[in-house]
N, CA, C and O atoms as a GROMACS GRO file, in nm:
protein
  320
    1MET      N    1   3.464  -2.062  -1.534
    1MET     CA    2   3.343  -2.057  -1.525
    1MET      C    3   3.258  -2.122  -1.376
    1MET      O    4   3.147  -2.092  -1.334
    2ALA      N    5   3.339  -2.203  -1.329
    2ALA     CA    6   3.289  -2.247  -1.255
    2ALA      C    7   3.257  -2.160  -1.111
    2ALA      O    8   3.173  -2.205  -1.034
    3GLN      N    9   3.333  -2.026  -1.077
    3GLN     CA   10   3.326  -1.910  -1.015
    3GLN      C   11   3.177  -1.818  -1.058
    3GLN      O   12   3.125  -1.752  -0.968
    4ALA      N   13   3.135  -1.817  -1.154
    4ALA     CA   14   3.031  -1.766  -1.246
    4ALA      C   15   2.925  -1.822  -1.208
    4ALA      O   16   2.829  -1.745  -1.210
    5GLN      N   17   2.900  -1.945  -1.167
    5GLN     CA   18   2.778  -2.053  -1.126
    5GLN      C   19   2.769  -2.037  -1.024
    5GLN      O   20   2.657  -2.024  -0.974
    6GLY      N   21   2.898  -2.030  -0.938
    6GLY     CA   22   2.868  -2.038  -0.789
    6GLY      C   23   2.855  -1.856  -0.719
    6GLY      O   24   2.821  -1.823  -0.605
    7LEU      N   25   2.887  -1.786  -0.812
    7LEU     CA   26   2.855  -1.652  -0.787
    7LEU      C   27   2.689  -1.636  -0.823
    7LEU      O   28   2.622  -1.605  -0.725
    8GLY      N   29   2.614  -1.652  -0.949
    8GLY     CA   30   2.491  -1.665  -0.954
    8GLY      C   31   2.415  -1.742  -0.836
    8GLY      O   32   2.316  -1.690  -0.785
    9ARG      N   33   2.455  -1.845  -0.802
    9ARG     CA   34   2.390  -1.942  -0.737
    9ARG      C   35   2.407  -1.851  -0.607
    9ARG      O   36   2.333  -1.901  -0.522
   10ARG      N   37   2.464  -1.754  -0.562
   10ARG     CA   38   2.434  -1.670  -0.438
   10ARG      C   39   2.368  -1.579  -0.442
   10ARG      O   40   2.281  -1.564  -0.356
   11TYR      N   41   2.384  -1.505  -0.524
   11TYR     CA   42   2.252  -1.427  -0.571
   11TYR      C   43   2.128  -1.446  -0.558
   11TYR      O   44   2.044  -1.372  -0.507
   12MET      N   45   2.115  -1.554  -0.609
   12MET     CA   46   1.970  -1.608  -0.620
   12MET      C   47   1.957  -1.616  -0.509
   12MET      O   48   1.879  -1.535  -0.459
   13LYS      N   49   2.016  -1.700  -0.430
   13LYS     CA   50   1.949  -1.793  -0.303
   13LYS      C   51   1.928  -1.642  -0.181
   13LYS      O   52   1.843  -1.643  -0.092
   14ALA      N   53   2.033  -1.517  -0.207
   14ALA     CA   54   1.969  -1.388  -0.139
   14ALA      C   55   1.864  -1.321  -0.158
   14ALA      O   56   1.802  -1.252  -0.077
   15PHE      N   57   1.834  -1.351  -0.316
   15PHE     CA   58   1.727  -1.290  -0.356
   15PHE      C   59   1.600  -1.349  -0.320
   15PHE      O   60   1.506  -1.294  -0.261
   16PHE      N   61   1.609  -1.461  -0.360
   16PHE     CA   62   1.478  -1.573  -0.274
   16PHE      C   63   1.484  -1.477  -0.124
   16PHE      O   64   1.410  -1.380  -0.102
   17LYS      N   65   1.600  -1.534  -0.019
   17LYS     CA   66   1.566  -1.512   0.124
   17LYS      C   67   1.549  -1.407   0.137
   17LYS      O   68   1.521  -1.407   0.257
   18GLY      N   69   1.542  -1.269   0.096
   18GLY     CA   70   1.482  -1.141   0.040
   18GLY      C   71   1.369  -1.149   0.033
   18GLY      O   72   1.297  -1.105   0.122
   19PHE      N   73   1.310  -1.221  -0.101
   19PHE     CA   74   1.204  -1.238  -0.116
   19PHE      C   75   1.094  -1.236  -0.007
   19PHE      O   76   1.022  -1.152   0.047
   20PHE      N   77   1.125  -1.420   0.003
   20PHE     CA   78   1.046  -1.440   0.186
   20PHE      C   79   1.046  -1.388   0.284
   20PHE      O   80   0.980  -1.447   0.370
   21VAL      N   81   1.103  -1.278   0.321
   21VAL     CA   82   1.088  -1.190   0.436
   21VAL      C   83   1.049  -1.039   0.407
   21VAL      O   84   1.048  -0.949   0.491
   22ALA      N   85   1.006  -1.022   0.227
   22ALA     CA   86   1.000  -0.907   0.221
   22ALA      C   87   0.845  -0.956   0.217
   22ALA      O   88   0.799  -0.947   0.331
   23VAL      N   89   0.758  -0.999   0.132
   23VAL     CA   90   0.660  -1.019   0.083
   23VAL      C   91   0.546  -1.102   0.219
   23VAL      O   92   0.427  -1.130   0.213
   24PRO      N   93   0.643  -1.121   0.327
   24PRO     CA   94   0.524  -1.135   0.427
   24PRO      C   95   0.519  -1.006   0.514
   24PRO      O   96   0.413  -0.968   0.563
   25VAL      N   97   0.634  -0.942   0.530
   25VAL     CA   98   0.567  -0.816   0.646
   25VAL      C   99   0.554  -0.704   0.520
   25VAL      O  100   0.570  -0.596   0.577
   26THR      N  101   0.531  -0.674   0.366
   26THR     CA  102   0.468  -0.600   0.302
   26THR      C  103   0.310  -0.647   0.318
   26THR      O  104   0.240  -0.546   0.327
   27VAL      N  105   0.270  -0.710   0.320
   27VAL     CA  106   0.122  -0.754   0.333
   27VAL      C  107   0.072  -0.800   0.467
   27VAL      O  108  -0.033  -0.862   0.476
   28THR      N  109   0.137  -0.774   0.558
   28THR     CA  110   0.078  -0.756   0.703
   28THR      C  111   0.076  -0.569   0.710
   28THR      O  112  -0.019  -0.504   0.753
   29PHE      N  113   0.180  -0.523   0.667
   29PHE     CA  114   0.216  -0.367   0.683
   29PHE      C  115   0.034  -0.369   0.600
   29PHE      O  116  -0.063  -0.372   0.676
   30LEU      N  117   0.013  -0.367   0.463
   30LEU     CA  118  -0.079  -0.344   0.432
   30LEU      C  119  -0.222  -0.384   0.459
   30LEU      O  120  -0.333  -0.340   0.430
   31ASP      N  121  -0.189  -0.454   0.506
   31ASP     CA  122  -0.339  -0.577   0.607
   31ASP      C  123  -0.361  -0.442   0.771
   31ASP      O  124  -0.452  -0.385   0.830
   32ARG      N  125  -0.262  -0.449   0.775
   32ARG     CA  126  -0.263  -0.368   0.953
   32ARG      C  127  -0.252  -0.220   0.941
   32ARG      O  128  -0.331  -0.132   0.975
   33VAL      N  129  -0.123  -0.215   0.879
   33VAL     CA  130  -0.107  -0.047   0.928
   33VAL      C  131  -0.167   0.085   0.846
   33VAL      O  132  -0.192   0.193   0.900
   34ALA      N  133  -0.186   0.054   0.703
   34ALA     CA  134  -0.225   0.106   0.581
   34ALA      C  135  -0.185   0.062   0.448
   34ALA      O  136  -0.083   0.003   0.414
   35CYS      N  137  -0.322   0.117   0.355
   35CYS     CA  138  -0.269   0.081   0.227
   35CYS      C  139  -0.285   0.246   0.111
   35CYS      O  140  -0.339   0.355   0.134
   36VAL      N  141  -0.213   0.196  -0.006
   36VAL     CA  142  -0.231   0.329  -0.060
   36VAL      C  143  -0.383   0.292  -0.182
   36VAL      O  144  -0.385   0.199  -0.262
   37ALA      N  145  -0.463   0.363  -0.167
   37ALA     CA  146  -0.632   0.385  -0.283
   37ALA      C  147  -0.630   0.468  -0.417
   37ALA      O  148  -0.532   0.531  -0.456
   38ARG      N  149  -0.726   0.460  -0.468
   38ARG     CA  150  -0.701   0.580  -0.568
   38ARG      C  151  -0.816   0.585  -0.576
   38ARG      O  152  -0.874   0.481  -0.608
   39VAL      N  153  -0.908   0.726  -0.545
   39VAL     CA  154  -1.046   0.806  -0.535
   39VAL      C  155  -1.091   0.838  -0.685
   39VAL      O  156  -1.033   0.933  -0.738
   40GLU      N  157  -1.159   0.790  -0.738
   40GLU     CA  158  -1.191   0.821  -0.861
   40GLU      C  159  -1.390   0.833  -0.847
   40GLU      O  160  -1.454   0.767  -0.764
   41GLY      N  161  -1.463   0.944  -0.959
   41GLY     CA  162  -1.552   0.992  -0.967
   41GLY      C  163  -1.623   1.126  -0.853
   41GLY      O  164  -1.578   1.162  -0.744
   42ALA      N  165  -1.738   1.173  -0.920
   42ALA     CA  166  -1.780   1.246  -0.859
   42ALA      C  167  -1.795   1.278  -0.712
   42ALA      O  168  -1.790   1.394  -0.673
   43SER      N  169  -1.819   1.146  -0.607
   43SER     CA  170  -1.889   1.145  -0.519
   43SER      C  171  -1.810   1.222  -0.367
   43SER      O  172  -1.868   1.241  -0.261
   44MET      N  173  -1.667   1.255  -0.396
   44MET     CA  174  -1.631   1.329  -0.298
   44MET      C  175  -1.584   1.467  -0.303
   44MET      O  176  -1.564   1.542  -0.208
   45GLN      N  177  -1.570   1.488  -0.427
   45GLN     CA  178  -1.612   1.594  -0.470
   45GLN      C  179  -1.631   1.777  -0.387
   45GLN      O  180  -1.740   1.834  -0.380
   46PRO      N  181  -1.563   1.809  -0.360
   46PRO     CA  182  -1.505   1.936  -0.398
   46PRO      C  183  -1.336   1.851  -0.300
   46PRO      O  184  -1.213   1.855  -0.308
   47SER      N  185  -1.443   1.788  -0.221
   47SER     CA  186  -1.306   1.719  -0.138
   47SER      C  187  -1.150   1.666  -0.178
   47SER      O  188  -1.039   1.710  -0.147
   48LEU      N  189  -1.202   1.531  -0.275
   48LEU     CA  190  -1.108   1.505  -0.338
   48LEU      C  191  -1.165   1.567  -0.512
   48LEU      O  192  -1.261   1.642  -0.528
   49ASN      N  193  -1.065   1.503  -0.637
   49ASN     CA  194  -1.133   1.548  -0.728
   49ASN      C  195  -1.168   1.703  -0.736
   49ASN      O  196  -1.285   1.727  -0.766
   50PRO      N  197  -1.102   1.790  -0.718
   50PRO     CA  198  -1.157   1.932  -0.722
   50PRO      C  199  -1.173   1.942  -0.846
   50PRO      O  200  -1.106   1.883  -0.931
   51GLY      N  201  -1.272   2.023  -0.867
   51GLY     CA  202  -1.297   2.098  -1.021
   51GLY      C  203  -1.343   2.051  -1.114
   51GLY      O  204  -1.361   2.097  -1.226
   52GLY      N  205  -1.370   1.933  -1.060
   52GLY     CA  206  -1.448   1.805  -1.180
   52GLY      C  207  -1.341   1.759  -1.260
   52GLY      O  208  -1.368   1.667  -1.337
   53ARG      N  209  -1.262   1.789  -1.258
   53ARG     CA  210  -1.125   1.685  -1.334
   53ARG      C  211  -1.156   1.550  -1.297
   53ARG      O  212  -1.218   1.514  -1.196
   54GLN      N  213  -1.088   1.454  -1.425
   54GLN     CA  214  -1.130   1.360  -1.494
   54GLN      C  215  -1.016   1.261  -1.427
   54GLN      O  216  -1.009   1.140  -1.450
   55ALA      N  217  -0.938   1.326  -1.349
   55ALA     CA  218  -0.806   1.292  -1.306
   55ALA      C  219  -0.834   1.209  -1.189
   55ALA      O  220  -0.954   1.181  -1.199
   56SER      N  221  -0.779   1.145  -1.065
   56SER     CA  222  -0.807   1.002  -0.963
   56SER      C  223  -0.693   1.080  -0.878
   56SER      O  224  -0.585   1.116  -0.925
   57ASP      N  225  -0.732   1.097  -0.755
   57ASP     CA  226  -0.620   1.146  -0.665
   57ASP      C  227  -0.632   0.978  -0.562
   57ASP      O  228  -0.727   0.904  -0.540
   58VAL      N  229  -0.487   0.973  -0.521
   58VAL     CA  230  -0.407   0.877  -0.461
   58VAL      C  231  -0.424   0.897  -0.340
   58VAL      O  232  -0.349   0.989  -0.306
   59VAL      N  233  -0.513   0.840  -0.214
   59VAL     CA  234  -0.508   0.861  -0.049
   59VAL      C  235  -0.448   0.729  -0.007
   59VAL      O  236  -0.460   0.615  -0.055
   60LEU      N  237  -0.381   0.777   0.095
   60LEU     CA  238  -0.338   0.697   0.236
   60LEU      C  239  -0.436   0.592   0.328
   60LEU      O  240  -0.417   0.599   0.449
   61LEU      N  241  -0.513   0.519   0.294
   61LEU     CA  242  -0.596   0.465   0.435
   61LEU      C  243  -0.557   0.427   0.535
   61LEU      O  244  -0.484   0.330   0.512
   62ASN      N  245  -0.563   0.452   0.667
   62ASN     CA  246  -0.523   0.456   0.758
   62ASN      C  247  -0.582   0.356   0.858
   62ASN      O  248  -0.646   0.406   0.950
   63HIS      N  249  -0.568   0.196   0.854
   63HIS     CA  250  -0.619   0.046   0.957
   63HIS      C  251  -0.592   0.125   1.077
   63HIS      O  252  -0.694   0.166   1.132
   64TRP      N  253  -0.486   0.156   1.130
   64TRP     CA  254  -0.485   0.185   1.253
   64TRP      C  255  -0.570   0.273   1.366
   64TRP      O  256  -0.602   0.254   1.483
   65SER      N  257  -0.593   0.392   1.258
   65SER     CA  258  -0.695   0.404   1.369
   65SER      C  259  -0.852   0.399   1.351
   65SER      O  260  -0.922   0.484   1.407
   66ILE      N  261  -0.911   0.288   1.264
   66ILE     CA  262  -1.036   0.275   1.254
   66ILE      C  263  -1.044   0.117   1.349
   66ILE      O  264  -1.142   0.044   1.364
   67ARG      N  265  -0.873   0.097   1.413
   67ARG     CA  266  -0.867   0.009   1.493
   67ARG      C  267  -0.926   0.010   1.643
   67ARG      O  268  -1.000  -0.059   1.713
   68ASN      N  269  -0.862   0.112   1.649
   68ASN     CA  270  -0.845   0.186   1.773
   68ASN      C  271  -0.987   0.253   1.806
   68ASN      O  272  -1.023   0.325   1.900
   69TYR      N  273  -1.023   0.226   1.747
   69TYR     CA  274  -1.230   0.348   1.702
   69TYR      C  275  -1.171   0.550   1.735
   69TYR      O  276  -1.229   0.635   1.802
   70ASP      N  277  -1.036   0.560   1.653
   70ASP     CA  278  -1.026   0.703   1.666
   70ASP      C  279  -1.097   0.786   1.505
   70ASP      O  280  -1.053   0.860   1.417
   71VAL      N  281  -1.176   0.745   1.524
   71VAL     CA  282  -1.267   0.852   1.412
   71VAL      C  283  -1.328   0.961   1.445
   71VAL      O  284  -1.416   0.963   1.532
   72GLN      N  285  -1.282   1.082   1.367
   72GLN     CA  286  -1.359   1.211   1.421
   72GLN      C  287  -1.468   1.277   1.325
   72GLN      O  288  -1.492   1.259   1.206
   73ARG      N  289  -1.504   1.329   1.386
   73ARG     CA  290  -1.586   1.436   1.216
   73ARG      C  291  -1.454   1.484   1.142
   73ARG      O  292  -1.335   1.501   1.172
   74GLY      N  293  -1.545   1.499   1.014
   74GLY     CA  294  -1.464   1.541   0.910
   74GLY      C  295  -1.370   1.448   0.890
   74GLY      O  296  -1.299   1.498   0.803
   75ASP      N  297  -1.314   1.315   0.923
   75ASP     CA  298  -1.226   1.180   0.865
   75ASP      C  299  -1.320   1.154   0.688
   75ASP      O  300  -1.439   1.154   0.657
   76ILE      N  301  -1.244   1.144   0.642
   76ILE     CA  302  -1.269   1.076   0.538
   76ILE      C  303  -1.280   0.887   0.592
   76ILE      O  304  -1.203   0.828   0.668
   77VAL      N  305  -1.382   0.840   0.533
   77VAL     CA  306  -1.367   0.652   0.575
   77VAL      C  307  -1.409   0.609   0.411
   77VAL      O  308  -1.495   0.660   0.339
   78SER      N  309  -1.337   0.523   0.389
   78SER     CA  310  -1.351   0.462   0.310
   78SER      C  311  -1.436   0.317   0.313
   78SER      O  312  -1.415   0.271   0.425
   79LEU      N  313  -1.486   0.265   0.270
   79LEU     CA  314  -1.595   0.086   0.306
   79LEU      C  315  -1.582   0.035   0.167
   79LEU      O  316  -1.594   0.103   0.065
   80VAL      N  317  -1.555  -0.096   0.174
   80VAL     CA  318  -1.523  -0.159   0.108
   80VAL      C  319  -1.679  -0.256   0.059
   80VAL      O  320  -1.672  -0.345  -0.025
   0.00000   0.00000   0.00000
């Protein structure tokens, strides 16, 4: 019984240690490098949501190129 409590405590400690490392790294990545967004509606047809589908498209927003002003003609830009 004592071994089970020690084993559970060890797993909880490892979980929280990983959690407190993974969350800041993930938040920093999503804020600085890239994030995933869903595009809905007819505003971007026919490039996104072709054929008048009601389904939404999922896109990867690249924050890195915006920070370096590496935007070219033909790129899709998302504003919040």
